[in-house]
N, C-alpha and C positions, 0 to 999 in steps of 0.2 A: 780535912774535909775530903770525901770521896769524890772522884771525878764526876759522877752523875749528879751528885748534890750541887756542884758548881753549875752545871747545866740547868738544874731546876731553879736556882735563884734567879736566872736570867729570864725564866718563863713567867714568873709571877710579878705583880705590880710593884713598880719601883719604890723601894722604901719599906716593903713588908717583907721582913726576914722570915724564912720558913723553918719551922723546927726539924730535927733530924728524922723523926718518924715519917713526916710527909715527904722528905727528900728521899728516903729510902723507898717509899711506896712509888713515887713517881719515877725513880730509876729503874725500878723493876717493871713497871708498866711500859716505859719506853723500850725496854728490852724485849718484853714478852708479848705485847698485845699487837700481833701482825701476822697475816697469813690467812689461809683458808682453813675453817673448822667445820666439822660436823659431828653429830652425835649417833651416827648409824650403828656403832658398835653397841651402844647403849639400847637403842630401839630393838636391834636384832635379839639381844639378851633378854629383853622383856618378852618378845614373842616366844623364845625358846622356853622361857620359865612359865609361860602360860598365864601371865598377870591379867587380872580383870582391867577393864577399860580405865577405870578411875585411878589406877596405879601405873599405867603406861606413859611413856614419854613420847611426844610426837616427833617426827623426824625433823631435822634442822640443819640447815646449811648457812654458814655465816663467814663473811669476809671482812677482816680488818686491815686497813692500810694507813700508817701514819702519813699526814699530809701538812703542807704548809698553807695556812690561810691568815695572810697578813692582817686582815680586818678583825680577827678574833683572838683574843689573849689565851694563853695556856697551851698545852700539848693537845693537838687535835689528831684524831683517828677517824678516817671515813669508814663507816660501817655500811655493809649491804647484806640483805637476807634475800635468798632466792628459794624457790620451791624445789629445784634440782640440782643446786650447786654450780649452775651455768652462770654466764653474764648475759644471757638473752634478755632483753629488755622485758619481754612479756612475762618472764619467769620471775622478775624482780618485784617483791611485794612491799619492801621496806628499806630505806636507806637515808642516812643522814651522817651527823658528826657526833663524836663523843668527845667532850671537852673535859680535860683534866686540869684542875686549879686548886691552889692552896686555900682552904677555908680558914680565915683568921680565928673565927669564934671557937670552932672545935679543935683547931690545930691539926686536922686530918686532911688528906687528899679527897677532893670532891669530884665525882664522875658525873657529868650532866650529859643527857641526850638531847641534842639539837636536831630539828627536822627542818627541811626546806618548805617554805610556805608555797613555792612553785616547785614541786618535786621532780617533774618529769626531765627537765634538762640536766639534772645532776645524777642520773643513773649512770653507773660506771665512771664516775668522776675521777677514780684513780687512773684511768686510762687517758684522761685529758685534764691534768692537773691545772691548766691555765683557766678552766672554767671556774676554779675556786679563788682565783686571785683577787677579784673585786667583792667577794661575799663578805658581809658583815652580819652582826646580830639582827639588824633590821630586816634581813632576808630569812631569819629563822624563827621557829617557835618551840617553845619548851615548858616544862612544869617543874618549878624548882622543888617542888615538894616529892618529886620522883628521883631526886639525886641520890646517889650512893656515897656514903662516907667511909673512905678506905684507909687502912694502915697496913703495914707489913708486919709479919710475925717476927719472933725473937731472932730466928735463924735466916730471915730473908728467903724463905722458900715458898712463901705464898703472901698474896695481898687479898684482903678480904674486908667485907663490911656491909652493912644493911642499908635500906631505905628507913628514914625515920617513921616509925609505926603511925600509922593513921593520917599521914601527911600526902599520900599519893592516892587521889580518889578519882574514879570514873563513874559516870552515871550510866547504868544499863537501861536503855530504852525498852527492851523487851520485858525486863523484870520489874521496871519502874522502881529501881532501888540503886543506892550507892554500891560500888564495888571497891575494896580497899586493897592496895598492893602489899602483899606479903612476900618480900623479896630480899635477897641478899646475893652478892657476887663473891666467888673465890677464883683468884687468877693465880696460875702457876706458869712455869716455863713452857708447858705444852697443852694446857687446859684453860678453858674459860667456862666456869660453872656458875649456874644462877638457879634460883628457885622459880621465879617467874609465875606466879599465880596470884589470883585476886580472890578475896574472901568477903563475906558480908559481915554485918555488925556482930554476928554471933560466932564468926569464925569458920562457917562452912564454906568450903571451897566452890566458887562459881565459875571460875576459868582456871585451867592448868591442871597439872597432875596433883593427886593427893599423896604421891609418893614422898617419903622422907628423903629420898635420894635426889640431889639436885640435877637438873639438865646438865648433862656433861659434853660440852663441846671439845672436841680433841683437834689439835692442830695436825693437819695433813702434810706430809713430806712432799 
């Protein structure tokens, strides 16, 4: 058994042995999902190419920091999005935890996004890890239908997987209709890529780019 597979077994619920594909995926996630990322190279390329608005990618800045949260099982990563890539509280518009755990039914690694019910005190939590010590799932909100189901490819150069089709639903107040997540992630040693769009029942894009190219967040040195 590989060293990171041994680490994985300790993270999952006692008595539930994880299959090797899930162990491979978590081992790679533990190595790769950390640091400051942005997709500015992609957005600049869109501008140079003169793409129409519906095919462009919006600028994104993303921070991933592995954290210890004793009250929540699995491998946890603090995530934070800001408008300009800074840690200024006024610029931060989304933050929470990504929880990675073994899904016994599918045999895959599951990625779940957890968000703080009382969000403000947890901005820049990676700078003050003590604030996470007492956090439990009672302090979080999530939608299990929006989980990603991940596996490593054959040569362990990418971890990827989709959201189950039709399970992640938001109601758009303005349009008075449901929006369905059309999403998948691809994780490599240097990139975190995702589709990140919502469609209606007919498949028309209501939010996000219509481009076939995934949003490409590149880790910055």
